[in-house]
C-alpha distance (Angstrom), angle and dihedral (degrees) to the residues before:
residue distance angle dihedral
M1 . . .
C2 3.80 . .
W3 3.79 141.6 .
H4 3.78 124.4 -118.5
M5 3.82 109.5 -122.3
S6 3.82 90.7 -115.4
G7 3.80 90.4 60.1
K8 3.82 89.7 -129.7
Y9 3.82 97.0 103.3
L10 3.77 142.1 42.0
A11 3.78 124.1 -160.4
S12 3.78 124.5 -153.4
V13 3.79 134.0 -178.9
S14 3.77 133.3 -158.5
E15 3.78 126.8 175.9
D16 3.81 91.6 -89.5
S17 3.82 104.3 35.7
A18 3.80 151.3 11.3
R19 3.79 120.1 -136.4
I20 3.79 136.8 -168.3
W21 3.79 114.1 -148.8
S22 3.80 132.5 -164.2
A23 3.80 108.0 -118.1
S24 3.80 91.2 -154.8
D25 3.81 99.3 57.4
G26 3.82 105.2 8.5
K27 3.81 94.9 -120.4
C28 3.79 122.1 146.1
L29 3.80 106.7 -116.3
Y30 3.81 101.5 177.3
E31 3.79 136.1 14.6
L32 3.80 132.2 -169.3
C33 3.81 121.3 -168.1
S34 3.78 114.0 -138.3
G35 3.80 95.5 -131.4
G36 3.79 93.3 -140.1
N37 3.82 99.8 -51.2
K38 3.80 99.2 103.6
F39 3.80 115.1 -127.9
Q40 3.82 117.6 -130.6
S41 3.82 111.2 166.7
C42 3.80 143.3 9.7
T43 3.78 145.9 -169.6
F44 3.79 133.8 172.6
H45 3.80 111.9 -111.0
P46 3.83 108.9 -104.1
E47 3.84 94.3 -138.7
Y48 3.81 103.5 28.2
V49 3.78 93.6 47.2
Q50 3.81 96.2 -175.5
V51 3.81 91.6 57.5
L52 3.79 120.2 92.6
V53 3.81 113.3 -156.8
I54 3.81 111.2 -149.2
G55 3.80 125.3 -165.0
S56 3.80 119.5 -147.5
F57 3.81 137.3 149.8
E58 3.83 104.4 -35.0
F59 3.83 95.5 -29.9
L60 3.77 141.8 86.8
E61 3.80 112.5 -146.5
M62 3.81 119.6 -157.2
W63 3.80 112.5 -154.1
N64 3.80 128.2 -178.8
P65 3.80 103.3 -169.7
F66 3.80 92.7 173.1
C67 3.82 93.5 70.4
Q68 3.83 108.6 11.7
S69 3.76 108.1 26.0
S70 3.81 100.5 -169.4
I71 3.81 105.0 25.7
T72 3.81 120.4 98.9
Q73 3.76 135.8 177.8
S74 3.82 115.2 -138.6
C75 3.78 129.2 -149.6
S76 3.80 124.8 -171.6
A77 3.79 103.2 -125.5
H78 3.82 115.3 155.3
T79 3.80 141.5 5.8
D80 3.81 95.5 -118.2
I81 3.81 141.7 23.5
I82 3.82 115.2 -36.8
T83 3.78 100.6 -134.2
S84 3.79 102.7 179.6
L85 3.81 141.1 17.2
A86 3.80 132.3 -169.1
G87 3.79 131.8 -177.9
S88 3.80 124.9 -146.2
P89 3.81 114.0 -140.7
L90 3.82 89.4 -165.2
D91 3.80 98.3 65.2
G92 3.83 105.5 4.8
T93 3.79 95.5 -114.3
I94 3.80 128.2 140.5
A95 3.81 122.7 -140.8
S96 3.80 119.9 -153.7
V97 3.79 130.8 -171.7
S98 3.78 126.6 -166.0
H99 3.78 143.6 -176.8
D100 3.82 84.7 -105.8
Q101 3.85 84.1 79.7
W102 3.81 95.1 -115.3
I103 3.78 130.8 122.3
K104 3.80 111.8 -157.5
I105 3.80 131.9 -170.1
W106 3.81 117.5 -147.2
A107 3.80 121.7 -159.7
């Protein structure tokens, strides 16, 4: 689960879906089904603030629910489950960590 930098939205992931929630009324605004690659982690991109980065088995999925609600862009990232993601507001990078015992920084 993560906050959007505006404070207006929360994102959550479960194995089968990612959801964007309204922080003001708790309603689910957007939902993305995982399509079989179980979701594990998420963070909003620090530079492209409408993009939710989702960690799954081996892949990072970039999802912009605010303009294309069911289209993602995938990036091969690790050789195992991506368990945690963090964005740096200082330089716009994303850090990912996986059960493959690697921490990676993405520019």
